[in-house]
N, C-alpha and C positions, 0 to 999 in steps of 0.2 A: 451266432450266440451258442454262448457257453454259460450252462447253468451249472452253479457250485451250491453243495447241500450241505447244509451241517446238521446232524441230530443231536437230538437233544430231546428235554421234556420243557412244555412251558410253564413259566408262574417262577416268582421270585422265591417259592420252597425250594426248588430245584435249580436254579442259576448256578452257585456252586458247584455243584455235582460233579463227581469225574465222569458219570453217565453222559454230564452236557459240555465235554471239551469241544465237540461240532460244533455245538451254538458258538464257544468262545472263538472259536478260531476263524469262522465266517463272520462273526459281528469284527474283530480285528481286520479281516480284508477289508471290510465295506471302512470302516473309521481310516485305515492308511490310504486306503483310495479313494478319499471324498466322495463316496457315495451318498446320494440324500436318505432321509432318515427311512427307515421300515415301513412297510404298509401293510396293510392286512388285502392276500390273496392266496386262491389256491388252498381254502382250508392251510395258510400260513403266513408267514410274513416275509416279505420281498422286498431288496433295493436291487434297484438298475444304474450299472456306469459302468465305465471302460476301464482295462486294462491293458496298458501296453497299446492302445489303439482297438483292442476289440471288444464288442461289445457283452458283457456280464452280468447273469442273473445272479443272484444270490439269493436261497432260501432255507428258511426257517420252519418248518411242518409244525405246526402247531394243535398236532390232531393227538399228540404223545406218541411216545418212541414206538408201541407195537402196531401202531398204524399208519408210521409215516408214509407209506407205500400211495396212500390217496393222494397227499400233498404234492408228492415228485411227479405221481401217474398226472394230475390235471395242468401242472407247470409241461411238463413235454410234452403231452400233448396238444396247448393251446397254442406252444412256439413250433410246435412240429421239430421236435428236436429227438435224435437217434440215441442210441447209449453211448456211442462214442461222443454226443457232447453232454455227457453229463458226469462230475465227479461227485464222489460223496463222502464226506470227511467226519469220523466216528471213532469213539473207543473202545481201545484192544485190551483186554484183560492180558493176553500172553505173550504180551512186547514187554520191557521194562520201562520203566516211567521216564519220557523223554525221546524214547525211538520210536523212528517211524517208518513205514514201510508201507511202498506204493506199487498197487497192479491191478489190470484190469480183468474184470472176470474173475470166475470162480467162485466158492461156497460162499455161506454166509455165517459159516465158524459158530452158529448158536446165538449171533445178535439179532435181535428181535428185529430191530432198525431194519437190518436188511433181509430180513425173513419177509416184513410187507413189503418191500420195493422190489423184488426179483421178481413173484409173480405178476406184477404191473409191467413193468420195466423189460423185463430182460436180466440177466445175470453179467451182460458184458457190458457195462459201465466200468471208470475207474475208480477205486477204493485207496483213501487215502486214511489209514490205519496210524490213530496217535496212543502210544504205550503208556495205560495208567498203573500196571503192574497187577499182579494177583494176590489177593490176600492170605494165598497158601492153603486153603480149605473150603470145597463146595458151598458149604455152610455160611462162608461167610461174605460170599462174591454179593447177594443182596444189598446189605447194609457197607458194601465197600463201593458197587460204583454209586450206589445214593447215597453214600457221603460225599460232603464236601473238601478239596484239595485243603490240606493241611497249610500253613506259612511254610514250611520248611519246602514243601512241592513248588513257590516260586522261584527256588535257583534253575529248575529246569523248563518250567513251565511259560516263565515270562521269553526266556529267548526262543525257543519252541513255536508259540504262537507269533512272535512278531516276524522269524525268517520265516514264517508260512506266508503272513502276510506281504513281505518284502517282495518275496519271488512267488507272490501267486500269479505273472505272467509267464510262469514256468507248466503253471496248472494249464492254462487255455493252451500253453504250444503243445501239451503233452512229454516237455524233454524231464523226464521222471529222473531217471539217473543225474541231471546234474542239481535237481532240487533234492534229493533225496541225500545228495553229499552236502551241500549249502545246510539242509536242516542241520546233518550228523556235526557240522564244523560249530553251526551256533549253540550245540547243547554241551559237547562235548568235547571241541578244538579242533586244528588242524590233523593234529595224530589219530585221534581215534576215528577220524574220517576217513584216512588214509588205509587204516585195517581192515576196513568195511567195503574199500574199492576191490574189484579182482584181479586177481598180480599180472592180467592181460593187458589190462588198460596201465600198469604203472611197469615198465620193462627195469626202473633203478630200485625196486621192490626186490628185495633178497627173499628167497625162498629158504624157509626155515626146515629144519632137520625134523624127523619126525620126532611128532611130542613136545615140540617147543615151539614159543608164536613166536611171531614175527620181530617183536619189541624186543626178548630174550636172545634172538640170533643175531640184532642189528647190534647189540653190544658191542664194545672193543673186547677183545681175547686179553686175559688178565694176564701178567708175564708171570711165568713160573716162577715162585717161590723159592728165594737160597734155603736152606738149611743149616743152621747154626753149627760149626766144624767142631765148638769144646764148650764144655761144661755139663750142669744137669741137664739141660733140654736136649742138648746133642744125643746123651747116653740115652733118653728115652725115646727120643725119634729113633735113632738107632735098634733101639728092641723092636718097638713098633714097626717097622720098613724092613727087618731082616729078609733078604730074598728068599725062595724055595731052593733047598738043596743045601743051605748052611748049618744045618743040625738042630733047625727050629720046627716043629710039629707041626 
């Protein structure tokens, strides 16, 4: 069994908060894979089903973010799961909206949900960070994360959550590279996803000269412009581009 945890705060008041993107993600996974309704257990709401033939438990802790570890620990102990069997989905301030990053282990990055989970589960579970952007100043962080997504956010939020749900089988299989690529394509298109891939994974991708992006490097070189030979513009250009040694300073 694989446990997929979405982090957030319980209650309608917080349901559309940026801090609740983890809840939104696992709700969409459950919906697209026809899981039965969530029920109360392990100090949270759970739904059990299958994804790609694998048994999956989805958990939304109802302890509020700062005590998420209590719910995750209870579920993991009941099913005798190791950290390798657990994936946690949560919001990330330091990623631009719509960008996703996946890794196993690491620090909590100041996230209160992870800060609660780590001492109870250990740090070696998989983390899927979904970018919500940063408001620009630390004093604005709290109202930002506890503020609702705007209508404009739908442009990236719906494709991101949809792609994550459609490709949830890759979470269970721990195929992080493929999942990352598909999420990037869903939000930004093929070109953006291609730019995120390591150069060694794509031999056809040209190496950009120093200080130049791959997109710019791939543009066809413009043909040399032909200067006018006669007329006022020719005289101006001739004066501008006189070579050193022809009497100009």
